[in-house]
C-alpha positions in Angstrom: 130.4 63.7 103.5 131.6 61.9 106.6 133.3 63.8 109.4 134.5 62.3 112.7 135.5 64.2 115.7 138.8 62.6 116.5 142.5 62.9 115.8 143.6 61.3 112.5 144.5 57.7 112.8 148.0 56.7 112.0 149.6 59.5 113.9 151.7 58.8 116.9 151.4 60.7 120.1 154.8 62.4 119.4 153.8 63.6 116.0 150.4 64.8 117.3 152.2 66.8 120.0 154.3 68.6 117.3 151.3 69.8 115.3 150.2 73.4 115.7 146.5 72.6 115.1 144.4 69.6 115.9 143.3 67.4 113.0 139.8 66.1 112.3 138.8 63.2 110.1 136.7 64.3 107.2 136.1 62.4 104.0 135.0 64.4 101.0 135.9 64.3 97.3 138.8 66.5 96.3 140.1 67.9 93.1 143.8 69.0 92.9 145.0 71.2 90.0 148.7 70.8 89.6 151.0 72.5 87.0 153.0 69.4 86.6 150.4 66.6 87.1 147.3 68.3 85.7 143.9 67.8 87.3 143.7 65.0 89.8 140.8 63.5 91.7 141.1 62.1 95.2 139.5 62.3 98.7 140.4 63.9 101.9 141.5 62.0 105.0 141.6 64.8 107.6 141.7 68.6 108.0 143.2 71.2 110.4 143.3 75.0 110.4 146.7 74.8 108.6 146.2 72.0 106.1 144.6 69.0 104.8 145.6 65.4 103.9 144.3 63.6 100.9 144.6 60.2 99.2 145.7 60.6 95.5 146.7 57.9 93.0 148.9 60.2 90.9 152.0 61.8 92.2 152.2 65.5 93.0 155.8 66.9 93.5 156.6 67.9 97.0 156.9 71.7 97.3 154.6 72.4 94.5 151.8 75.0 94.9 148.5 73.5 93.9 144.8 74.5 93.8 142.4 72.4 95.9 138.7 72.2 95.5 136.5 70.4 98.0 133.2 70.9 99.9 132.9 71.5 103.7 129.7 71.7 105.7 129.8 75.5 105.3 130.1 75.3 101.5 132.5 74.7 98.6 136.2 75.6 99.1 138.9 76.6 96.5 142.2 77.3 98.1 145.9 77.2 97.3 148.2 74.8 99.2 151.7 73.4 99.1 152.3 69.7 98.9 154.5 69.2 102.0 154.4 65.4 102.8 153.9 62.1 101.0 153.5 58.7 102.5 152.5 56.1 99.8 149.3 57.6 98.3 148.6 60.0 101.2 149.6 63.6 100.8 149.8 66.4 103.3 149.0 69.9 102.0 149.7 73.1 103.9 147.3 75.9 103.1 149.1 78.8 101.5 146.7 81.7 101.9 144.5 83.4 104.4 141.2 84.7 102.9 137.5 84.3 103.3 137.8 80.7 102.1 140.2 80.0 104.9 137.6 81.3 107.3 135.2 78.5 106.2 138.0 76.0 107.1 138.5 77.6 110.5 134.8 77.5 111.1 134.6 73.8 110.2 137.5 72.9 112.5 136.0 74.9 115.4 132.6 73.1 114.8 134.3 69.7 114.8 136.2 70.7 118.0 133.0 71.6 119.7 131.4 68.3 118.6 134.4 66.4 120.0 134.2 68.3 123.3 130.5 67.5 123.6 131.1 63.9 123.0 133.9 63.8 125.5 136.6 62.8 123.0 140.0 64.4 123.6 
C-alpha cells in the first residue's frame, strides 16, 4: 500500500475549495461489487472522509449503489458507496453509510492529515 500526504493531483484549486473533506492519495487494491456490472477489480487513487476515487476498466453506472472492499492501514474495509462521478477510467464514490467501518476511514484520514501537517504540506 502506498499513501501520500497531499491533495489528489488533477484537481484544480477551485474544485478543491468546493470539497467538504480533504483528499489524500492512497493506492490499494479495490474490489467493487455492482448489481449491473458484477465483481470488478481496480485500485484506489485517493480517499477522504466522504468518499474514495478508483481506477476501473469496466463501467459502473453513475448513481448505482455498490459494495467496496479494500484495505487501509487500520484493516480491511467493506462499505457501501454510490458511484457519483466518472472521468475516463476514474470513478468517484461517495460513502453511503456511517458505521464502525466508516470510523476506520475517518481514522485513516486523520492519520494522513497529521502526517501532512508534520511534513509541512498544506
